[in-house]
KOLVEXLUM-444709 format. One line per field, with one value per residue (C-alpha): residue number from 1; residue in three letters; x, y, z. Coordinates in steps of 0.25 Angstrom, whole numbers, always signed. Each point is the difference from the previous one (the first is absolute). Layout:
N
k NUM / ...
r ala / ...
c1 X / ...
c2 Y / ...
c3 Z / ...
END
This chain:
161
k 1 / 2 / 3 / 4 / 5 / 6 / 7 / 8 / 9 / 10 / 11 / 12 / 13 / 14 / 15 / 16 / 17 / 18 / 19 / 20 / 21 / 22 / 23 / 24 / 25 / 26 / 27 / 28 / 29 / 30 / 31 / 32 / 33 / 34 / 35 / 36 / 37 / 38 / 39 / 40 / 41 / 42 / 43 / 44 / 45 / 46 / 47 / 48 / 49 / 50 / 51 / 52 / 53 / 54 / 55 / 56 / 57 / 58 / 59 / 60 / 61 / 62 / 63 / 64 / 65 / 66 / 67 / 68 / 69 / 70 / 71 / 72 / 73 / 74 / 75 / 76 / 77 / 78 / 79 / 80 / 81 / 82 / 83 / 84 / 85 / 86 / 87 / 88 / 89 / 90 / 91 / 92 / 93 / 94 / 95 / 96 / 97 / 98 / 99 / 100 / 101 / 102 / 103 / 104 / 105 / 106 / 107 / 108 / 109 / 110 / 111 / 112 / 113 / 114 / 115 / 116 / 117 / 118 / 119 / 120 / 121 / 122 / 123 / 124 / 125 / 126 / 127 / 128 / 129 / 130 / 131 / 132 / 133 / 134 / 135 / 136 / 137 / 138 / 139 / 140 / 141 / 142 / 143 / 144 / 145 / 146 / 147 / 148 / 149 / 150 / 151 / 152 / 153 / 154 / 155 / 156 / 157 / 158 / 159 / 160 / 161
r met / glu / glu / gln / ile / val / lys / ala / ile / gln / asp / asp / tyr / pro / asp / ser / phe / ala / trp / cys / tyr / gly / cys / gly / arg / leu / asn / glu / glu / gly / his / his / phe / arg / thr / gly / trp / lys / gly / glu / asn / thr / val / thr / val / tyr / thr / pro / ser / lys / asp / his / leu / ala / leu / pro / gly / phe / val / tyr / gly / gly / leu / ile / ala / ser / leu / ile / asp / cys / his / gly / thr / gly / ser / ala / ala / leu / ala / leu / his / arg / lys / lys / gly / his / glu / pro / gly / asp / gly / ser / glu / pro / pro / arg / phe / val / thr / ala / ser / leu / lys / val / asp / phe / leu / lys / pro / thr / pro / his / gly / val / pro / leu / lys / ala / ile / gly / thr / val / glu / glu / ile / his / pro / lys / lys / trp / lys / val / ala / thr / glu / val / phe / ala / asn / asp / glu / leu / cys / val / arg / gly / glu / val / val / ala / val / val / met / pro / ser / thr / phe / leu / lys / lys / asp
c1 +1 / +5 / +3 / -9 / +3 / -11 / +0 / +8 / +3 / -5 / -15 / +1 / +6 / -12 / -8 / +7 / +14 / -5 / +2 / +15 / +0 / +11 / -9 / -13 / -12 / -10 / +8 / -7 / +12 / +10 / +8 / -5 / +12 / -2 / +10 / -1 / +8 / +7 / +7 / +10 / +1 / -10 / -7 / -7 / -4 / -3 / -4 / +4 / -11 / +2 / +3 / +11 / +10 / +16 / +1 / -7 / +0 / +6 / -7 / +2 / +12 / -9 / -10 / +10 / +4 / -12 / -2 / +12 / -5 / -14 / +6 / +9 / -8 / -13 / +15 / +3 / -16 / -1 / +13 / -4 / -14 / +4 / +11 / -13 / -7 / -7 / -4 / -6 / -16 / +1 / -8 / +10 / +4 / +14 / +12 / +1 / +13 / +7 / +11 / +14 / +9 / -2 / +12 / -4 / +12 / -5 / +6 / -3 / -14 / -13 / -10 / -12 / -12 / +1 / -2 / +11 / +4 / +7 / +5 / +5 / +9 / -4 / +10 / -3 / +12 / -7 / -13 / -8 / +11 / +0 / +7 / -6 / +8 / -7 / +3 / -9 / -4 / -6 / +0 / +6 / +13 / +5 / +0 / -1 / +8 / -6 / +1 / -10 / +1 / -15 / -1 / -13 / -9 / -1 / -13 / -1 / -5 / -9 / -13 / -12 / -11
c2 +0 / +15 / +8 / +11 / +15 / +3 / +15 / +7 / +13 / +2 / -3 / +13 / +10 / +7 / -1 / +9 / -8 / -14 / +0 / -5 / -13 / -7 / +3 / +8 / -7 / +9 / -5 / -12 / -5 / +3 / -10 / +6 / -3 / +1 / +4 / -1 / -3 / -11 / +2 / +12 / -5 / +4 / -12 / -1 / -13 / -2 / -13 / +4 / -3 / -10 / +14 / +4 / -9 / +2 / -14 / -11 / -4 / +14 / +15 / +11 / +9 / +13 / -6 / -1 / +13 / +5 / -7 / +5 / +13 / +0 / -5 / +8 / +13 / -7 / -5 / +15 / +5 / -11 / +5 / +16 / -4 / -9 / +9 / +12 / -8 / -8 / -15 / -5 / -1 / +10 / +10 / +11 / +1 / -4 / +9 / -2 / -3 / +1 / -9 / +10 / -12 / -15 / -11 / -15 / -11 / -14 / -9 / -14 / -3 / +2 / -13 / +5 / -9 / +2 / +12 / +12 / +5 / +15 / +3 / +13 / +7 / +17 / +11 / +15 / +8 / +14 / +5 / -2 / -12 / -14 / -12 / -15 / -12 / -9 / -16 / -8 / -15 / -11 / -14 / +8 / +0 / +13 / +4 / +16 / +11 / +15 / +13 / +12 / +16 / +3 / +15 / +8 / +2 / +16 / +7 / +7 / -16 / -4 / +3 / -3 / -10
c3 +0 / -3 / +11 / +0 / +5 / +8 / +1 / -11 / -1 / -15 / +6 / +7 / -11 / -4 / -14 / -8 / +3 / -1 / -16 / +0 / -8 / +9 / +14 / -4 / +5 / -10 / -12 / -6 / -9 / +11 / +9 / +13 / +8 / +15 / +10 / +16 / +11 / +4 / +14 / -4 / -14 / -11 / -8 / -14 / -5 / -15 / -8 / -17 / -9 / -12 / -9 / +10 / -9 / -5 / -4 / +5 / +14 / +4 / +3 / -8 / +6 / -3 / +10 / +11 / -2 / +1 / +12 / +7 / -4 / +6 / +11 / +1 / +1 / +9 / +11 / -1 / +2 / +13 / +7 / -2 / +4 / +14 / +2 / +1 / +10 / -9 / -7 / -13 / +3 / +11 / -5 / -4 / -16 / -2 / -6 / -15 / -8 / -13 / -4 / -2 / -1 / -5 / +1 / -5 / +2 / -6 / +5 / -4 / -9 / +7 / -1 / -5 / +6 / +15 / +8 / +0 / +15 / +1 / +14 / +1 / +10 / +0 / +5 / +2 / -8 / +1 / +4 / -12 / -6 / +4 / -6 / +0 / -2 / -5 / -2 / -9 / +3 / -9 / +8 / +12 / -8 / -4 / -13 / -3 / +9 / -3 / +7 / -1 / +2 / +3 / +3 / +9 / -12 / -1 / +7 / -15 / -7 / +11 / -3 / +8 / -4
END
């Protein structure tokens, strides 16, 4: 049985920011990545569809990069939200982040047909800038390492529903 994220930060994003192809809950065609806490780390679990192939038996690298990207910005949002005294599901609107930098190192081919688990470690590097180191596992085997530098979305971009 696939591990479930019970309280994901993306569930609390306002509707105007719930359209991301990777993590937007309102994007019918999207992946619907969901990121939550597991102890002091963040976690996103996702099972690629049959269309997410690089070649038979292996996951397309672009999907993995998208997973790391959305996991990174979601993790930064979780960390800043917690720093401000909040948790997903407590009724407060979380901060939103955009990606400033994305780095992906493919360590080995990632097998298709199994859930992928992204585990993140978050580090604040500036009041508006956070770094998230992510490891992606398939069958408990490390396949990919990534890093996202995420910045708080400028308030000029934030629109209320």
